[in-house]
Chimera marker file (.cmm) of the C-alpha trace (Angstrom):
<marker_set name="trace">
<marker id="1" x="66.356" y="-13.931" z="-13.561" r="1" g="1" b="0" radius="0.5"/>
<marker id="2" x="62.779" y="-13.004" z="-13.235" r="1" g="1" b="0" radius="0.5"/>
<marker id="3" x="60.634" y="-13.693" z="-10.056" r="1" g="1" b="0" radius="0.5"/>
<marker id="4" x="57.015" y="-14.369" z="-10.326" r="1" g="1" b="0" radius="0.5"/>
<marker id="5" x="54.845" y="-13.240" z="-7.319" r="1" g="1" b="0" radius="0.5"/>
<marker id="6" x="51.243" y="-14.247" z="-6.807" r="1" g="1" b="0" radius="0.5"/>
<marker id="7" x="49.169" y="-11.560" z="-5.107" r="1" g="1" b="0" radius="0.5"/>
<marker id="8" x="45.836" y="-12.468" z="-3.412" r="1" g="1" b="0" radius="0.5"/>
<marker id="9" x="43.650" y="-11.208" z="-0.737" r="1" g="1" b="0" radius="0.5"/>
<marker id="10" x="40.268" y="-11.968" z="0.902" r="1" g="1" b="0" radius="0.5"/>
<marker id="11" x="40.246" y="-15.777" z="0.639" r="1" g="1" b="0" radius="0.5"/>
<marker id="12" x="37.898" y="-15.918" z="3.460" r="1" g="1" b="0" radius="0.5"/>
<marker id="13" x="38.557" y="-19.666" z="4.123" r="1" g="1" b="0" radius="0.5"/>
<marker id="14" x="38.547" y="-20.830" z="0.507" r="1" g="1" b="0" radius="0.5"/>
<marker id="15" x="41.401" y="-21.741" z="-1.698" r="1" g="1" b="0" radius="0.5"/>
<marker id="16" x="40.081" y="-22.331" z="-5.184" r="1" g="1" b="0" radius="0.5"/>
<marker id="17" x="41.804" y="-24.812" z="-7.456" r="1" g="1" b="0" radius="0.5"/>
<marker id="18" x="42.118" y="-22.254" z="-10.045" r="1" g="1" b="0" radius="0.5"/>
<marker id="19" x="43.941" y="-19.976" z="-7.500" r="1" g="1" b="0" radius="0.5"/>
<marker id="20" x="46.271" y="-22.865" z="-6.448" r="1" g="1" b="0" radius="0.5"/>
<marker id="21" x="47.069" y="-23.658" z="-10.093" r="1" g="1" b="0" radius="0.5"/>
<marker id="22" x="48.369" y="-20.156" z="-10.566" r="1" g="1" b="0" radius="0.5"/>
<marker id="23" x="50.158" y="-19.960" z="-7.173" r="1" g="1" b="0" radius="0.5"/>
<marker id="24" x="52.024" y="-23.276" z="-7.821" r="1" g="1" b="0" radius="0.5"/>
<marker id="25" x="53.989" y="-21.489" z="-10.687" r="1" g="1" b="0" radius="0.5"/>
<marker id="26" x="54.962" y="-18.602" z="-8.307" r="1" g="1" b="0" radius="0.5"/>
<marker id="27" x="58.214" y="-18.060" z="-6.600" r="1" g="1" b="0" radius="0.5"/>
<marker id="28" x="56.642" y="-16.015" z="-3.815" r="1" g="1" b="0" radius="0.5"/>
<marker id="29" x="53.102" y="-15.366" z="-2.598" r="1" g="1" b="0" radius="0.5"/>
<marker id="30" x="51.618" y="-12.129" z="-0.981" r="1" g="1" b="0" radius="0.5"/>
<marker id="31" x="48.336" y="-12.253" z="0.791" r="1" g="1" b="0" radius="0.5"/>
<marker id="32" x="46.828" y="-8.884" z="1.837" r="1" g="1" b="0" radius="0.5"/>
<marker id="33" x="44.618" y="-10.324" z="4.646" r="1" g="1" b="0" radius="0.5"/>
<marker id="34" x="41.334" y="-11.891" z="5.543" r="1" g="1" b="0" radius="0.5"/>
<marker id="35" x="42.440" y="-15.535" z="5.464" r="1" g="1" b="0" radius="0.5"/>
<marker id="36" x="39.735" y="-16.438" z="7.969" r="1" g="1" b="0" radius="0.5"/>
<marker id="37" x="41.521" y="-19.595" z="9.032" r="1" g="1" b="0" radius="0.5"/>
<marker id="38" x="45.089" y="-20.998" z="9.714" r="1" g="1" b="0" radius="0.5"/>
<marker id="39" x="44.607" y="-23.700" z="7.106" r="1" g="1" b="0" radius="0.5"/>
<marker id="40" x="44.886" y="-21.324" z="4.350" r="1" g="1" b="0" radius="0.5"/>
<marker id="41" x="48.070" y="-19.849" z="5.915" r="1" g="1" b="0" radius="0.5"/>
<marker id="42" x="49.569" y="-23.306" z="6.181" r="1" g="1" b="0" radius="0.5"/>
<marker id="43" x="48.596" y="-24.516" z="2.661" r="1" g="1" b="0" radius="0.5"/>
<marker id="44" x="49.967" y="-21.310" z="1.078" r="1" g="1" b="0" radius="0.5"/>
<marker id="45" x="53.253" y="-21.502" z="2.938" r="1" g="1" b="0" radius="0.5"/>
<marker id="46" x="53.732" y="-24.951" z="1.630" r="1" g="1" b="0" radius="0.5"/>
<marker id="47" x="53.639" y="-23.600" z="-1.983" r="1" g="1" b="0" radius="0.5"/>
<marker id="48" x="56.188" y="-20.904" z="-1.881" r="1" g="1" b="0" radius="0.5"/>
<marker id="49" x="57.577" y="-18.081" z="0.663" r="1" g="1" b="0" radius="0.5"/>
<marker id="50" x="54.512" y="-16.229" z="1.950" r="1" g="1" b="0" radius="0.5"/>
<marker id="51" x="54.432" y="-12.624" z="3.033" r="1" g="1" b="0" radius="0.5"/>
<marker id="52" x="51.059" y="-11.596" z="4.718" r="1" g="1" b="0" radius="0.5"/>
<marker id="53" x="49.218" y="-9.076" z="6.855" r="1" g="1" b="0" radius="0.5"/>
<marker id="54" x="46.262" y="-9.598" z="9.124" r="1" g="1" b="0" radius="0.5"/>
<marker id="55" x="42.845" y="-8.634" z="7.784" r="1" g="1" b="0" radius="0.5"/>
<marker id="56" x="39.769" y="-7.344" z="9.667" r="1" g="1" b="0" radius="0.5"/>
<marker id="57" x="38.298" y="-10.998" z="9.731" r="1" g="1" b="0" radius="0.5"/>
<marker id="58" x="41.426" y="-12.517" z="11.002" r="1" g="1" b="0" radius="0.5"/>
<marker id="59" x="40.399" y="-12.660" z="14.593" r="1" g="1" b="0" radius="0.5"/>
<marker id="60" x="41.776" y="-16.090" z="15.747" r="1" g="1" b="0" radius="0.5"/>
<marker id="61" x="44.825" y="-16.385" z="17.975" r="1" g="1" b="0" radius="0.5"/>
<marker id="62" x="46.997" y="-17.730" z="15.190" r="1" g="1" b="0" radius="0.5"/>
<marker id="63" x="46.490" y="-14.529" z="13.207" r="1" g="1" b="0" radius="0.5"/>
<marker id="64" x="47.920" y="-12.372" z="15.987" r="1" g="1" b="0" radius="0.5"/>
<marker id="65" x="51.319" y="-13.192" z="14.733" r="1" g="1" b="0" radius="0.5"/>
<marker id="66" x="50.525" y="-11.298" z="11.516" r="1" g="1" b="0" radius="0.5"/>
<marker id="67" x="51.215" y="-7.657" z="11.379" r="1" g="1" b="0" radius="0.5"/>
<marker id="68" x="48.471" y="-5.126" z="10.311" r="1" g="1" b="0" radius="0.5"/>
<marker id="69" x="51.001" y="-3.499" z="7.886" r="1" g="1" b="0" radius="0.5"/>
<marker id="70" x="54.409" y="-4.264" z="6.787" r="1" g="1" b="0" radius="0.5"/>
<marker id="71" x="57.193" y="-3.290" z="4.448" r="1" g="1" b="0" radius="0.5"/>
<marker id="72" x="59.430" y="-5.857" z="2.747" r="1" g="1" b="0" radius="0.5"/>
<marker id="73" x="61.569" y="-6.461" z="-0.397" r="1" g="1" b="0" radius="0.5"/>
<marker id="74" x="61.348" y="-9.075" z="-3.062" r="1" g="1" b="0" radius="0.5"/>
<marker id="75" x="63.790" y="-9.254" z="-5.922" r="1" g="1" b="0" radius="0.5"/>
<marker id="76" x="65.293" y="-5.814" z="-5.034" r="1" g="1" b="0" radius="0.5"/>
<marker id="77" x="61.734" y="-4.125" z="-5.213" r="1" g="1" b="0" radius="0.5"/>
<marker id="78" x="60.330" y="-2.521" z="-2.061" r="1" g="1" b="0" radius="0.5"/>
<marker id="79" x="56.753" y="-3.294" z="-0.957" r="1" g="1" b="0" radius="0.5"/>
<marker id="80" x="54.465" y="-1.788" z="1.648" r="1" g="1" b="0" radius="0.5"/>
<marker id="81" x="51.258" y="-3.817" z="2.458" r="1" g="1" b="0" radius="0.5"/>
<marker id="82" x="48.039" y="-3.485" z="4.659" r="1" g="1" b="0" radius="0.5"/>
<marker id="83" x="44.800" y="-5.043" z="4.378" r="1" g="1" b="0" radius="0.5"/>
<marker id="84" x="42.882" y="-1.720" z="4.167" r="1" g="1" b="0" radius="0.5"/>
<marker id="85" x="44.220" y="1.001" z="1.960" r="1" g="1" b="0" radius="0.5"/>
<marker id="86" x="43.776" y="3.602" z="4.604" r="1" g="1" b="0" radius="0.5"/>
<marker id="87" x="46.097" y="1.641" z="6.875" r="1" g="1" b="0" radius="0.5"/>
<marker id="88" x="49.146" y="1.842" z="4.454" r="1" g="1" b="0" radius="0.5"/>
<marker id="89" x="51.840" y="3.602" z="6.265" r="1" g="1" b="0" radius="0.5"/>
<marker id="90" x="52.269" y="7.391" z="5.400" r="1" g="1" b="0" radius="0.5"/>
<marker id="91" x="56.128" y="6.817" z="5.077" r="1" g="1" b="0" radius="0.5"/>
<marker id="92" x="56.533" y="4.587" z="2.036" r="1" g="1" b="0" radius="0.5"/>
<marker id="93" x="60.274" y="5.035" z="1.776" r="1" g="1" b="0" radius="0.5"/>
<marker id="94" x="61.612" y="3.052" z="-1.186" r="1" g="1" b="0" radius="0.5"/>
<marker id="95" x="58.441" y="1.013" z="-1.733" r="1" g="1" b="0" radius="0.5"/>
<marker id="96" x="57.459" y="0.759" z="-5.329" r="1" g="1" b="0" radius="0.5"/>
<marker id="97" x="54.547" y="-1.645" z="-5.001" r="1" g="1" b="0" radius="0.5"/>
<marker id="98" x="51.674" y="-0.988" z="-2.469" r="1" g="1" b="0" radius="0.5"/>
<marker id="99" x="49.452" y="-3.859" z="-1.931" r="1" g="1" b="0" radius="0.5"/>
<marker id="100" x="46.101" y="-3.714" z="-0.170" r="1" g="1" b="0" radius="0.5"/>
<marker id="101" x="42.897" y="-5.722" z="-0.149" r="1" g="1" b="0" radius="0.5"/>
<marker id="102" x="39.442" y="-5.451" z="1.653" r="1" g="1" b="0" radius="0.5"/>
<marker id="103" x="37.296" y="-4.064" z="-1.024" r="1" g="1" b="0" radius="0.5"/>
<marker id="104" x="36.962" y="-7.178" z="-2.935" r="1" g="1" b="0" radius="0.5"/>
<marker id="105" x="37.507" y="-5.227" z="-6.154" r="1" g="1" b="0" radius="0.5"/>
<marker id="106" x="40.487" y="-5.228" z="-8.413" r="1" g="1" b="0" radius="0.5"/>
<marker id="107" x="42.528" y="-2.094" z="-8.567" r="1" g="1" b="0" radius="0.5"/>
<marker id="108" x="45.835" y="-1.370" z="-10.383" r="1" g="1" b="0" radius="0.5"/>
<marker id="109" x="47.274" y="2.113" z="-10.913" r="1" g="1" b="0" radius="0.5"/>
<marker id="110" x="50.607" y="3.690" z="-11.081" r="1" g="1" b="0" radius="0.5"/>
<marker id="111" x="50.655" y="6.827" z="-8.887" r="1" g="1" b="0" radius="0.5"/>
<marker id="112" x="53.744" y="8.973" z="-8.546" r="1" g="1" b="0" radius="0.5"/>
<marker id="113" x="55.983" y="6.017" z="-9.696" r="1" g="1" b="0" radius="0.5"/>
<marker id="114" x="54.535" y="3.456" z="-7.418" r="1" g="1" b="0" radius="0.5"/>
<marker id="115" x="52.274" y="0.645" z="-8.270" r="1" g="1" b="0" radius="0.5"/>
<marker id="116" x="49.106" y="0.564" z="-6.264" r="1" g="1" b="0" radius="0.5"/>
<marker id="117" x="47.565" y="-2.929" z="-6.436" r="1" g="1" b="0" radius="0.5"/>
<marker id="118" x="44.536" y="-4.508" z="-4.892" r="1" g="1" b="0" radius="0.5"/>
<marker id="119" x="44.149" y="-8.022" z="-6.287" r="1" g="1" b="0" radius="0.5"/>
<marker id="120" x="40.510" y="-8.255" z="-5.473" r="1" g="1" b="0" radius="0.5"/>
<marker id="121" x="39.037" y="-11.298" z="-3.749" r="1" g="1" b="0" radius="0.5"/>
<marker id="122" x="39.881" y="-14.758" z="-4.765" r="1" g="1" b="0" radius="0.5"/>
<marker id="123" x="37.568" y="-16.478" z="-2.078" r="1" g="1" b="0" radius="0.5"/>
<marker id="124" x="33.803" y="-16.313" z="-1.963" r="1" g="1" b="0" radius="0.5"/>
<marker id="125" x="31.923" y="-13.908" z="-4.287" r="1" g="1" b="0" radius="0.5"/>
<marker id="126" x="30.676" y="-10.987" z="-2.333" r="1" g="1" b="0" radius="0.5"/>
<marker id="127" x="28.848" y="-7.663" z="-3.048" r="1" g="1" b="0" radius="0.5"/>
<marker id="128" x="28.263" y="-8.908" z="-6.715" r="1" g="1" b="0" radius="0.5"/>
<marker id="129" x="31.960" y="-8.261" z="-7.557" r="1" g="1" b="0" radius="0.5"/>
<marker id="130" x="33.923" y="-10.621" z="-9.624" r="1" g="1" b="0" radius="0.5"/>
<marker id="131" x="36.723" y="-12.725" z="-8.208" r="1" g="1" b="0" radius="0.5"/>
<marker id="132" x="40.310" y="-11.939" z="-9.207" r="1" g="1" b="0" radius="0.5"/>
<marker id="133" x="43.966" y="-12.040" z="-8.261" r="1" g="1" b="0" radius="0.5"/>
<marker id="134" x="47.253" y="-10.894" z="-9.811" r="1" g="1" b="0" radius="0.5"/>
<marker id="135" x="50.732" y="-11.946" z="-10.582" r="1" g="1" b="0" radius="0.5"/>
<marker id="136" x="53.678" y="-9.676" z="-10.679" r="1" g="1" b="0" radius="0.5"/>
<marker id="137" x="56.893" y="-10.480" z="-12.546" r="1" g="1" b="0" radius="0.5"/>
<marker id="138" x="59.905" y="-8.809" z="-11.316" r="1" g="1" b="0" radius="0.5"/>
<marker id="139" x="62.974" y="-8.722" z="-13.631" r="1" g="1" b="0" radius="0.5"/>
<marker id="140" x="65.740" y="-6.705" z="-11.986" r="1" g="1" b="0" radius="0.5"/>
<marker id="141" x="63.839" y="-3.447" z="-11.231" r="1" g="1" b="0" radius="0.5"/>
<marker id="142" x="61.225" y="-3.871" z="-14.018" r="1" g="1" b="0" radius="0.5"/>
<marker id="143" x="57.668" y="-4.871" z="-13.014" r="1" g="1" b="0" radius="0.5"/>
<marker id="144" x="54.844" y="-6.500" z="-15.039" r="1" g="1" b="0" radius="0.5"/>
<marker id="145" x="51.332" y="-6.987" z="-13.555" r="1" g="1" b="0" radius="0.5"/>
<marker id="146" x="48.751" y="-9.586" z="-14.847" r="1" g="1" b="0" radius="0.5"/>
<marker id="147" x="45.293" y="-9.394" z="-13.594" r="1" g="1" b="0" radius="0.5"/>
<marker id="148" x="43.705" y="-12.823" z="-13.427" r="1" g="1" b="0" radius="0.5"/>
<marker id="149" x="39.937" y="-13.014" z="-13.544" r="1" g="1" b="0" radius="0.5"/>
<marker id="150" x="38.583" y="-16.166" z="-11.743" r="1" g="1" b="0" radius="0.5"/>
<marker id="151" x="35.435" y="-18.106" z="-12.317" r="1" g="1" b="0" radius="0.5"/>
<marker id="152" x="32.786" y="-17.928" z="-9.515" r="1" g="1" b="0" radius="0.5"/>
<link id1="1" id2="2" r="1" g="1" b="0" radius="0.2"/>
<link id1="2" id2="3" r="1" g="1" b="0" radius="0.2"/>
<link id1="3" id2="4" r="1" g="1" b="0" radius="0.2"/>
<link id1="4" id2="5" r="1" g="1" b="0" radius="0.2"/>
<link id1="5" id2="6" r="1" g="1" b="0" radius="0.2"/>
<link id1="6" id2="7" r="1" g="1" b="0" radius="0.2"/>
<link id1="7" id2="8" r="1" g="1" b="0" radius="0.2"/>
<link id1="8" id2="9" r="1" g="1" b="0" radius="0.2"/>
<link id1="9" id2="10" r="1" g="1" b="0" radius="0.2"/>
<link id1="10" id2="11" r="1" g="1" b="0" radius="0.2"/>
<link id1="11" id2="12" r="1" g="1" b="0" radius="0.2"/>
<link id1="12" id2="13" r="1" g="1" b="0" radius="0.2"/>
<link id1="13" id2="14" r="1" g="1" b="0" radius="0.2"/>
<link id1="14" id2="15" r="1" g="1" b="0" radius="0.2"/>
<link id1="15" id2="16" r="1" g="1" b="0" radius="0.2"/>
<link id1="16" id2="17" r="1" g="1" b="0" radius="0.2"/>
<link id1="17" id2="18" r="1" g="1" b="0" radius="0.2"/>
<link id1="18" id2="19" r="1" g="1" b="0" radius="0.2"/>
<link id1="19" id2="20" r="1" g="1" b="0" radius="0.2"/>
<link id1="20" id2="21" r="1" g="1" b="0" radius="0.2"/>
<link id1="21" id2="22" r="1" g="1" b="0" radius="0.2"/>
<link id1="22" id2="23" r="1" g="1" b="0" radius="0.2"/>
<link id1="23" id2="24" r="1" g="1" b="0" radius="0.2"/>
<link id1="24" id2="25" r="1" g="1" b="0" radius="0.2"/>
<link id1="25" id2="26" r="1" g="1" b="0" radius="0.2"/>
<link id1="26" id2="27" r="1" g="1" b="0" radius="0.2"/>
<link id1="27" id2="28" r="1" g="1" b="0" radius="0.2"/>
<link id1="28" id2="29" r="1" g="1" b="0" radius="0.2"/>
<link id1="29" id2="30" r="1" g="1" b="0" radius="0.2"/>
<link id1="30" id2="31" r="1" g="1" b="0" radius="0.2"/>
<link id1="31" id2="32" r="1" g="1" b="0" radius="0.2"/>
<link id1="32" id2="33" r="1" g="1" b="0" radius="0.2"/>
<link id1="33" id2="34" r="1" g="1" b="0" radius="0.2"/>
<link id1="34" id2="35" r="1" g="1" b="0" radius="0.2"/>
<link id1="35" id2="36" r="1" g="1" b="0" radius="0.2"/>
<link id1="36" id2="37" r="1" g="1" b="0" radius="0.2"/>
<link id1="37" id2="38" r="1" g="1" b="0" radius="0.2"/>
<link id1="38" id2="39" r="1" g="1" b="0" radius="0.2"/>
<link id1="39" id2="40" r="1" g="1" b="0" radius="0.2"/>
<link id1="40" id2="41" r="1" g="1" b="0" radius="0.2"/>
<link id1="41" id2="42" r="1" g="1" b="0" radius="0.2"/>
<link id1="42" id2="43" r="1" g="1" b="0" radius="0.2"/>
<link id1="43" id2="44" r="1" g="1" b="0" radius="0.2"/>
<link id1="44" id2="45" r="1" g="1" b="0" radius="0.2"/>
<link id1="45" id2="46" r="1" g="1" b="0" radius="0.2"/>
<link id1="46" id2="47" r="1" g="1" b="0" radius="0.2"/>
<link id1="47" id2="48" r="1" g="1" b="0" radius="0.2"/>
<link id1="48" id2="49" r="1" g="1" b="0" radius="0.2"/>
<link id1="49" id2="50" r="1" g="1" b="0" radius="0.2"/>
<link id1="50" id2="51" r="1" g="1" b="0" radius="0.2"/>
<link id1="51" id2="52" r="1" g="1" b="0" radius="0.2"/>
<link id1="52" id2="53" r="1" g="1" b="0" radius="0.2"/>
<link id1="53" id2="54" r="1" g="1" b="0" radius="0.2"/>
<link id1="54" id2="55" r="1" g="1" b="0" radius="0.2"/>
<link id1="55" id2="56" r="1" g="1" b="0" radius="0.2"/>
<link id1="56" id2="57" r="1" g="1" b="0" radius="0.2"/>
<link id1="57" id2="58" r="1" g="1" b="0" radius="0.2"/>
<link id1="58" id2="59" r="1" g="1" b="0" radius="0.2"/>
<link id1="59" id2="60" r="1" g="1" b="0" radius="0.2"/>
<link id1="60" id2="61" r="1" g="1" b="0" radius="0.2"/>
<link id1="61" id2="62" r="1" g="1" b="0" radius="0.2"/>
<link id1="62" id2="63" r="1" g="1" b="0" radius="0.2"/>
<link id1="63" id2="64" r="1" g="1" b="0" radius="0.2"/>
<link id1="64" id2="65" r="1" g="1" b="0" radius="0.2"/>
<link id1="65" id2="66" r="1" g="1" b="0" radius="0.2"/>
<link id1="66" id2="67" r="1" g="1" b="0" radius="0.2"/>
<link id1="67" id2="68" r="1" g="1" b="0" radius="0.2"/>
<link id1="68" id2="69" r="1" g="1" b="0" radius="0.2"/>
<link id1="69" id2="70" r="1" g="1" b="0" radius="0.2"/>
<link id1="70" id2="71" r="1" g="1" b="0" radius="0.2"/>
<link id1="71" id2="72" r="1" g="1" b="0" radius="0.2"/>
<link id1="72" id2="73" r="1" g="1" b="0" radius="0.2"/>
<link id1="73" id2="74" r="1" g="1" b="0" radius="0.2"/>
<link id1="74" id2="75" r="1" g="1" b="0" radius="0.2"/>
<link id1="75" id2="76" r="1" g="1" b="0" radius="0.2"/>
<link id1="76" id2="77" r="1" g="1" b="0" radius="0.2"/>
<link id1="77" id2="78" r="1" g="1" b="0" radius="0.2"/>
<link id1="78" id2="79" r="1" g="1" b="0" radius="0.2"/>
<link id1="79" id2="80" r="1" g="1" b="0" radius="0.2"/>
<link id1="80" id2="81" r="1" g="1" b="0" radius="0.2"/>
<link id1="81" id2="82" r="1" g="1" b="0" radius="0.2"/>
<link id1="82" id2="83" r="1" g="1" b="0" radius="0.2"/>
<link id1="83" id2="84" r="1" g="1" b="0" radius="0.2"/>
<link id1="84" id2="85" r="1" g="1" b="0" radius="0.2"/>
<link id1="85" id2="86" r="1" g="1" b="0" radius="0.2"/>
<link id1="86" id2="87" r="1" g="1" b="0" radius="0.2"/>
<link id1="87" id2="88" r="1" g="1" b="0" radius="0.2"/>
<link id1="88" id2="89" r="1" g="1" b="0" radius="0.2"/>
<link id1="89" id2="90" r="1" g="1" b="0" radius="0.2"/>
<link id1="90" id2="91" r="1" g="1" b="0" radius="0.2"/>
<link id1="91" id2="92" r="1" g="1" b="0" radius="0.2"/>
<link id1="92" id2="93" r="1" g="1" b="0" radius="0.2"/>
<link id1="93" id2="94" r="1" g="1" b="0" radius="0.2"/>
<link id1="94" id2="95" r="1" g="1" b="0" radius="0.2"/>
<link id1="95" id2="96" r="1" g="1" b="0" radius="0.2"/>
<link id1="96" id2="97" r="1" g="1" b="0" radius="0.2"/>
<link id1="97" id2="98" r="1" g="1" b="0" radius="0.2"/>
<link id1="98" id2="99" r="1" g="1" b="0" radius="0.2"/>
<link id1="99" id2="100" r="1" g="1" b="0" radius="0.2"/>
<link id1="100" id2="101" r="1" g="1" b="0" radius="0.2"/>
<link id1="101" id2="102" r="1" g="1" b="0" radius="0.2"/>
<link id1="102" id2="103" r="1" g="1" b="0" radius="0.2"/>
<link id1="103" id2="104" r="1" g="1" b="0" radius="0.2"/>
<link id1="104" id2="105" r="1" g="1" b="0" radius="0.2"/>
<link id1="105" id2="106" r="1" g="1" b="0" radius="0.2"/>
<link id1="106" id2="107" r="1" g="1" b="0" radius="0.2"/>
<link id1="107" id2="108" r="1" g="1" b="0" radius="0.2"/>
<link id1="108" id2="109" r="1" g="1" b="0" radius="0.2"/>
<link id1="109" id2="110" r="1" g="1" b="0" radius="0.2"/>
<link id1="110" id2="111" r="1" g="1" b="0" radius="0.2"/>
<link id1="111" id2="112" r="1" g="1" b="0" radius="0.2"/>
<link id1="112" id2="113" r="1" g="1" b="0" radius="0.2"/>
<link id1="113" id2="114" r="1" g="1" b="0" radius="0.2"/>
<link id1="114" id2="115" r="1" g="1" b="0" radius="0.2"/>
<link id1="115" id2="116" r="1" g="1" b="0" radius="0.2"/>
<link id1="116" id2="117" r="1" g="1" b="0" radius="0.2"/>
<link id1="117" id2="118" r="1" g="1" b="0" radius="0.2"/>
<link id1="118" id2="119" r="1" g="1" b="0" radius="0.2"/>
<link id1="119" id2="120" r="1" g="1" b="0" radius="0.2"/>
<link id1="120" id2="121" r="1" g="1" b="0" radius="0.2"/>
<link id1="121" id2="122" r="1" g="1" b="0" radius="0.2"/>
<link id1="122" id2="123" r="1" g="1" b="0" radius="0.2"/>
<link id1="123" id2="124" r="1" g="1" b="0" radius="0.2"/>
<link id1="124" id2="125" r="1" g="1" b="0" radius="0.2"/>
<link id1="125" id2="126" r="1" g="1" b="0" radius="0.2"/>
<link id1="126" id2="127" r="1" g="1" b="0" radius="0.2"/>
<link id1="127" id2="128" r="1" g="1" b="0" radius="0.2"/>
<link id1="128" id2="129" r="1" g="1" b="0" radius="0.2"/>
<link id1="129" id2="130" r="1" g="1" b="0" radius="0.2"/>
<link id1="130" id2="131" r="1" g="1" b="0" radius="0.2"/>
<link id1="131" id2="132" r="1" g="1" b="0" radius="0.2"/>
<link id1="132" id2="133" r="1" g="1" b="0" radius="0.2"/>
<link id1="133" id2="134" r="1" g="1" b="0" radius="0.2"/>
<link id1="134" id2="135" r="1" g="1" b="0" radius="0.2"/>
<link id1="135" id2="136" r="1" g="1" b="0" radius="0.2"/>
<link id1="136" id2="137" r="1" g="1" b="0" radius="0.2"/>
<link id1="137" id2="138" r="1" g="1" b="0" radius="0.2"/>
<link id1="138" id2="139" r="1" g="1" b="0" radius="0.2"/>
<link id1="139" id2="140" r="1" g="1" b="0" radius="0.2"/>
<link id1="140" id2="141" r="1" g="1" b="0" radius="0.2"/>
<link id1="141" id2="142" r="1" g="1" b="0" radius="0.2"/>
<link id1="142" id2="143" r="1" g="1" b="0" radius="0.2"/>
<link id1="143" id2="144" r="1" g="1" b="0" radius="0.2"/>
<link id1="144" id2="145" r="1" g="1" b="0" radius="0.2"/>
<link id1="145" id2="146" r="1" g="1" b="0" radius="0.2"/>
<link id1="146" id2="147" r="1" g="1" b="0" radius="0.2"/>
<link id1="147" id2="148" r="1" g="1" b="0" radius="0.2"/>
<link id1="148" id2="149" r="1" g="1" b="0" radius="0.2"/>
<link id1="149" id2="150" r="1" g="1" b="0" radius="0.2"/>
<link id1="150" id2="151" r="1" g="1" b="0" radius="0.2"/>
<link id1="151" id2="152" r="1" g="1" b="0" radius="0.2"/>
</marker_set>
């Protein structure tokens, strides 16, 4: 049985209908930080199990419960995540997927057998960069990534 994971970052207080439409079809949601408000956290958590980290713009007291970095497993696949790529832990252990955000720019690359993924920003357009997110499909230990470009 495959698991569909929605991967987002840098919502900055905005959940677009287009993003919600994709996330409603997901079994799990990953958010790589910069929610900017608790309402986004709550709304995402109602759609599917949510795994998240705190971003550099998550200053409110509610965000203090979010770690700055974390490791976890979904469908037997190990993950490591931090908002900024430079904050990813040095010890990746069995992590096959490394998720980060912050730059507002989509990045996907397989490096030494690990998927490094920045879904880009799906909130407000900034720095003249396009809006994007990703989905990961996990089937046993196989992974498929789909970049989703969003309308500004």
